[in-house]
Structure formats: C-alpha cells, structure tokens
N, C-alpha and C positions, 0 to 999 in steps of 0.2 A: 505493500499499498503505499502511496505517496504520501508523505507529511506534507498536511496542509500549510501553509507561509503564517505567519507569525501573525500578521494581521489579519487573521482569519478571527471573526468574533468566537468563537468556542474556545479560544484559549481564552481571552478576555471572561468569559462569562465562568470559565473553571478557577480562575485567580481571584476572582470577584466573589466568589460562592455563590452565583448567580444560579450555577448549575452543579451538582456534584454526583462524582462516579466513586463505585467501588472499585479502584484500581489496584493491579497487579503487581505492577511493576517498583518494586521497592524504591529504585533510586527517583524514581517521580512522586513516589509518598511522601519521600522523605523533601525534596525540594518543594512539591507544593505547599507543605505545611509551612517552610519558611516564605515563601513567596506569598503567600495567603497573609500572614503576620506582616509582611511589609506592605502589602495594600493596604492593611486594614491602617497602618500608621500614616501611610500618605497615600491617598486614593487620586493622586492627580496622575491626567492621563499619560504624562511622561512616563510616571514611573509602572502604572499596569503595563502601558506596551513593552518597557522595559522587561517587567516579568514573565510577561507571554513570551517574550523572544527568548528567554532563558529557557521556558518550559520546553518551547516546539523545539528547541534547539537539542535539549537532552534527548527528546525523543528522535529527531533528525538523526543524531548519530548512535540511537542504538538500535536502527529498526532491525537488525539482525536478531536481535531477542525475543524469543517467542511472546513474552509477558506485554513486551512493550507493542508487539503487533497486535494482541487482544486487546489492549486499552485503547488504540488508535480505533480499531475498529469497533469498540464500544461507542467512544467518543464521535466518531465520526460517519460511523455507520459504513 
C-alpha cells in the first residue's frame, strides 16, 4: 500500500484524536502518544502539520513491517 502524503487529513485527525484506532505497530503507538501530547500543548496548524509529517514518515519508512501494513489498511482502507 502506498503511504498517503503527510497533508492527508487522516494524519491530522489521528494526532488531534478526532479519530482513534487500535494500532498494532508498536513504534506508531509510542510516537502517537508523544504527538498527541505535543498537539494538546500546542494545537497550532504548524505543529499539527509537523506532527502529522512525523507519523507519516514513520509509516513510510516501515512499510515492510506487517503490523504497519495492517495499521495503514485500517486507517486508509
């Protein structure tokens, strides 16, 4: 599966907790916790986009990992 761009609204929805998913990819779970906390402290559009880019980058670098693939399928169908 192709990893959607960091500008895809789904990434922002995840880090702002508008949508929640039971992720299986451990690294994403850990990073997501940090990113949600960061966005709660600074909900500016620049910070939201920077955090979305970090999460997207993690998935982009780990597309070969089965749990990452599953999570992408769950999030983006």
